[in-house]
N, C-alpha and C positions, 0 to 999 in steps of 0.2 A: 192288472197287467196291461202293458202296451204291446201290441203285435206290430212289428215293422218289417220291412224288407231291406236287406243289405246287399250291396254290391261292392266288393273289394277289387281293386284294380292293380294290374302289373305285379310287382314283386311282393305286395302285401299278402297275396294269396298263400305264400309260403308259410305264413304264421297260422293259418287256419287248419282246422281238422280236415283230413283228406276228403271227406264227403261234402265239404263246403267250398272246395277250391274250384275256381274257374266257372262259377255259376251264381246267379242270385239265389238267396235263400230267405226264408221267413225265420224271424227270431222273436222270442218273447222275453221282455225285460220289465223290471219294475217301472211303474208309470212315472215315478219321480226321478228316474235315472238320468244322468247326463249322457250325452253322446260319448264322452270319454269313458265313462263306466262301461257302457255297452261295448265299445270297441275293444277295450282291454279285457273284458270278460270273454271275448271271443279269441283272445290270444295275441292281439296286435298292440305293441307298446305305442303310446301316444307320440313318442319321439320319432316314430317312423312315418308319421302322417303329416302331409303338407297341406291337404285340401279336403274339406268335408262339404258335401252338398246334400241338403235335405229338401226333397221335392223341388230340386233344381236351383235352390238358393244356398249360397255359401254361408256357413255358420262357424262359430268357434267351438271349443271343447266344452264350454259350459251349457250349450244348448240342451234343453230337457226334451227327451224323446216323447212323441205323441203317437197315440194309436193310429195306425195307417200310414205312418211316414215311410218314404222311400229314401234310403240313405246310401249315398255313394262316397267311397273313401279312396283317396289317391295318395301315392307316395311322393309325387312331384307335381309341380304346376308349370312346367316348361311351356312357354308361349302365352301364359296368362298375365294379365295386368295385376301384379302383386299388390300395388297400392290400393286397388279396388276391393281386395279380398280381406275378410276378417283375419287378423294375425293370430296364429295358433300358439306362438311363443315369441319371445323377444329375439332380435337378431343374434346370431352367434357372436361370442366374444372375440375381440381382436386385441393382440395377436392370438392366433389359434393355439390353444394349449389343451392337452388331453390328460385324462387319468384312465388307466387300463386295469381291468380286473385280473385275477390270478391266472386266468387261462390264456392271457395275451402277452406274455413276457417277451416273446420273440418279436411280435409286432411293435411293442413299445420300443425295443432297441432299434428296429428299423426306422421308426419315426424319428427317434433322436438322431439317427444317422442323417436324416433329411433336414435336421435343424429344428424340429418341433419339440418344445418343452413337453415331456410326457412323464407323468408321475406313475410309478409302478411299484408294487410290493406284494410278495406272496401272502403276507398276513393281513391284507386290507379286508375288513369286514364290509358288508354291503352298506351299512349306515355310514361308515367312515368314508367310503367312496362318494356317497351322495353328499355328505357334509363338505368334504374337500372340493368337490365339483362346484358346489354353490359358493363357498367362501373364496375360492381361488379362480372362479370363472373358467372351469375346465369342462371340456366335452367328455362325457363318459363313453368308453369303448368297452363292449362286453359281448359275450355269447350267452348271457343269462338274461332272457327277456324280462324276468320278474324284477331284476334290478332297476329297470327303466320304468316300471309301472308304479310310479309314485309322483304325486303332484308337485313335489319339491324339485324334481328333475326337469330342467328346462331344455337341456341340450344333451343328446346322447345318440349313439349309433350302435345298433345291433349288427355285429360282424357275421356275415353269412359264410364267408370262405373259411376253410379249415387250415390251409397251408399258409405260413407267414407271408411269403411273397405275394400270394394271391390276396391275402388280407390287406397288405399295403396298397396294392393296386386298387382294390375296392374302395378304401378310405380316401385315397388321393383323388380318384375320379368322383366319388360321391360329393366330397366337400370342396372340390376344385382347388386343390392345394398346390398345383404345380407352380403357379406364379409366386407363391410365398415361401418356397423351399430355400433353405440356406445349408446345403449339404456340408457335412463334416465340420460343423461349428460347435457341436456339443459332444461331451463324453457319452458314449453309448452305454457305459456302465453306471455312471453317477448322475447323468442328466445335468451336468454343470458345464457352463461355457468354457471353451478352450481359450487359453491365452498364450501369446508368443513367449518363448523362454530362450535365453542365451544358451548356446551349445555348451559353453563351459560349465553352466550350472547343472547340466544333466549328463555330463560326460560319463560319470560313473554308472549310469543306468543303461548306457548304449552298448549293444554288441559291437565288437571291433570293426566289422565290415560296415555297419551303419555309421559309425563315427568317422570312418574314412570317406564314405561316399556322400554324406548329407551334411548340409549346413543350416537348414531351417527346421525349427522344432516348435511344437506347442505342448502345453501340459494342462492337466486337469487339477484344479485346486483341491478337489475332493479326494481322489484316489492317488494322485501324483503320477498317473501313467503318462508316458511321453509319446507324442504323436509325430510322425513324419511321413513323407510321401514315398513309401516303399512299395513292395510288391502287393502287400495287403490293400493298400490304397488303390492300386490299379485294378485289383480283382473287384473291389467294391464299386469302383466307377463302372465296371462292366455290368455288375448287378443292377445298378441304378439305370444304366442305359437300356438294359433289357426290360426292366419293370416299367419304366416311364417314357419309353420311346425316345430317348435322347434328351429329354428335358433337363435331367440332372447334369448331363455333360456340358451344357451351355452355361451352368451357374458358376459362381466363384468356386475355387477349388482349394480350400485350406487343407492341411494334412489330414490323413486318416490315421486312426490309432494303429500302433503296433499291437501284436498279440492276436488272439483268435478272432474270427469274424463274429458279429453279433448273431 
């Protein structure tokens, strides 16, 4: 066995057992264990870790722990020279795309409202989520930390907030998404890009008052819903302004879907 001392910093302490939070502690692990094994055995998914220092030296996830090591684990490296540090994972894929687990349907719809391609389905099994994330270069969003504790998962976010709007704010801030938002360009129901459509082509789907007052429309090729700048659009602009401190209001403003909010 190897006996090491751990120090987890900032938000990572939330993953630890209560008696290990906010203090250094001694931990016994197999002598051949990697630092990834040890960190995840303590409850912290490797996707939440940005920097690991062993005895003051930055290491990657493959480092094998040694008896007497002092290991500090950090969630962010703000202010550090990233190029000088061992890379724990490849850079996140671009453009930013997500896959959300079954607990995050409302968050998935809100991310689509911001223009982020977000796969979601109630029936996704854990292995399917991991496979799709790898094949389609998607970031996994989940409230199940065990889903992220797999070496095949390179990019994932454990979502701490419980309420959908707070979850959206958390993800936008953590991944610095404000600059890449394209609000109201995807169908919140189907995740399919919206396309302009002539009013005459959708006239039969429009309420009489909408047909009278509006001239510009978009549609989803998946579900055939029709979108226009109605009162629902105005309400959702307000939601985005509240969530993102006005960032969304300054973006391009294609129509928002008719029908119930996401």
